[in-house]
C-alpha positions in Angstrom: 2.0 -35.5 -3.0 -1.8 -35.9 -2.9 -3.9 -35.4 -5.8 -7.4 -33.6 -5.2 -10.7 -35.2 -7.0 -10.9 -34.0 -10.6 -7.9 -32.9 -11.1 -5.5 -33.8 -13.9 -2.2 -34.8 -14.1 -1.3 -31.4 -16.1 -2.9 -29.4 -13.2 -0.4 -31.0 -10.5 2.8 -30.3 -12.7 5.6 -27.9 -11.5 7.4 -25.5 -13.7 10.7 -24.7 -13.4 12.6 -21.5 -14.2 15.8 -20.3 -13.5 17.5 -16.7 -13.2 21.0 -16.1 -13.2 21.6 -12.9 -10.6 24.2 -11.0 -8.8 24.2 -13.4 -5.9 23.6 -16.7 -7.8 21.6 -18.9 -9.9 17.7 -19.0 -8.7 15.2 -21.4 -9.3 11.3 -20.7 -9.1 9.2 -23.7 -9.0 5.0 -23.0 -10.0 2.6 -25.2 -9.5 -1.4 -24.6 -10.2 -0.9 -21.0 -11.2 1.4 -20.2 -7.5 4.8 -19.6 -6.9 5.9 -22.8 -4.4 9.6 -22.4 -4.0 12.5 -20.3 -5.0 15.9 -21.1 -3.7 19.6 -20.6 -4.7 20.8 -23.5 -7.1 23.8 -25.2 -7.0 26.2 -24.2 -9.5 25.9 -22.6 -13.1 22.9 -25.0 -14.4 21.6 -24.1 -17.8 18.2 -25.7 -17.5 15.2 -25.3 -20.2 12.5 -24.4 -17.9 9.1 -25.4 -18.8 7.0 -22.0 -18.6 3.6 -20.6 -17.2 2.0 -17.2 -17.1 2.7 -17.0 -13.6 6.3 -18.4 -13.4 7.2 -15.8 -16.4 5.7 -13.0 -14.4 7.8 -14.0 -10.7 11.2 -14.3 -13.2 10.3 -10.7 -14.8 9.4 -9.3 -11.1 12.9 -10.9 -9.9 14.8 -9.6 -12.8 13.5 -6.2 -12.0 13.9 -6.7 -8.3 18.0 -7.2 -9.4 17.9 -4.7 -11.7 17.0 -1.8 -9.1 13.7 -1.1 -10.6 11.2 -3.1 -8.3 10.6 -2.9 -4.4 7.8 -4.9 -3.7 6.3 -8.3 -5.3 2.9 -9.1 -6.8 2.1 -12.5 -7.4 0.4 -15.6 -6.1 2.4 -17.5 -3.2 1.5 -20.9 -1.8 4.7 -21.8 0.3 4.3 -25.0 1.6 5.2 -25.1 5.9 3.6 -25.4 9.2 0.5 -23.1 10.5 3.3 -21.4 12.3 5.7 -20.8 9.5 3.5 -19.7 7.4 2.4 -17.1 10.4 5.8 -16.0 10.1 6.2 -15.8 6.4 3.1 -13.7 6.7 4.6 -11.3 9.1 8.0 -11.4 6.9 6.0 -10.3 3.8 5.0 -7.0 5.8 8.6 -5.6 6.5 8.8 -3.1 3.8 11.7 -2.4 0.9 14.8 -0.7 2.8 13.8 -2.0 6.5 14.3 -4.4 8.6 12.8 -6.5 11.7 13.7 -8.7 14.3 13.2 -12.0 15.2 11.8 -10.8 18.7 9.7 -8.3 17.0 8.0 -10.7 14.8 7.4 -13.0 17.9 5.8 -10.1 19.7 3.6 -9.5 16.8 2.3 -13.0 16.5 1.6 -13.0 20.2 4.6 -15.2 21.3 6.6 -13.4 23.2 10.1 -15.2 23.9 9.4 -17.0 20.4 12.0 -15.7 18.6 14.3 -18.5 18.0 11.1 -20.4 16.7 10.5 -17.5 14.4 14.4 -17.8 13.5 13.3 -21.7 13.1 10.9 -20.9 10.7 12.5 -18.1 8.8 15.4 -20.5 8.1 12.5 -22.6 6.4 11.3 -20.3 4.2 10.5 -21.7 0.8 10.5 -18.4 -1.4 13.5 -16.6 -1.0 13.9 -12.9 -1.8 10.1 -12.6 -2.0 9.4 -13.7 1.2 11.9 -11.1 2.3 13.8 -13.1 5.1 16.7 -11.5 4.5 15.4 -7.8 6.3 14.9 -10.4 9.9 17.9 -9.4 12.1 18.9 -10.6 15.1 19.2 -9.0 18.7 20.6 -5.5 18.5 20.6 -5.5 14.5 23.2 -8.5 14.6 23.4 -9.9 11.1 22.6 -13.4 11.6 21.2 -16.6 9.9 20.7 -16.7 6.3 19.8 -20.3 4.6 21.6 -19.0 1.4 24.9 -17.9 3.4 25.2 -14.2 5.1 27.0 -12.9 2.2 23.9 -13.4 0.4 22.0 -11.8 2.7 24.3 -8.7 3.3 24.1 -8.1 -0.5 20.2 -8.4 -0.2 20.2 -5.8 2.4 22.7 -3.4 0.8 20.7 -3.7 -2.5 17.9 -2.4 -0.5 19.2 0.4 1.4 23.1 1.0 0.6 23.4 3.2 3.8 22.3 0.6 6.5 25.3 -0.7 8.4 25.4 -3.6 9.6 26.7 -5.8 12.6 28.4 -8.9 11.8 
């Protein structure tokens, strides 16, 4: 990562925190006051986190989400990706809690008819899972497809948000 002029080492430092959830351990990374990464961590790691206000805010909001007390996140997000990926993630952020969209619908919203696979590829590279709700994006006809953390997690997240949702496997 390139360092900008006038930045100190501590400003570029990545801080990490961990949260046990019903679907596995989440690792949350923050840098310069923004959440840059939320991913499923392998195993049951117990790592001492290096905290910051934005990291603590994120961990708190994730705890509330998994406890059924939060439907939206209010965080400073800075995911790393291409311009197209960032456009896709921006659209995915607009899919409300308890609702779903499709890869094709997101492609259409972006003015990229026929780019459902490209949207799926961008969704698969989402570096901020759960918060950028790529689990809310389904395949053609409502098919449960594509989730980097495993389809079982996608199904769990969708059921957590909308228990009456009937999913096609």
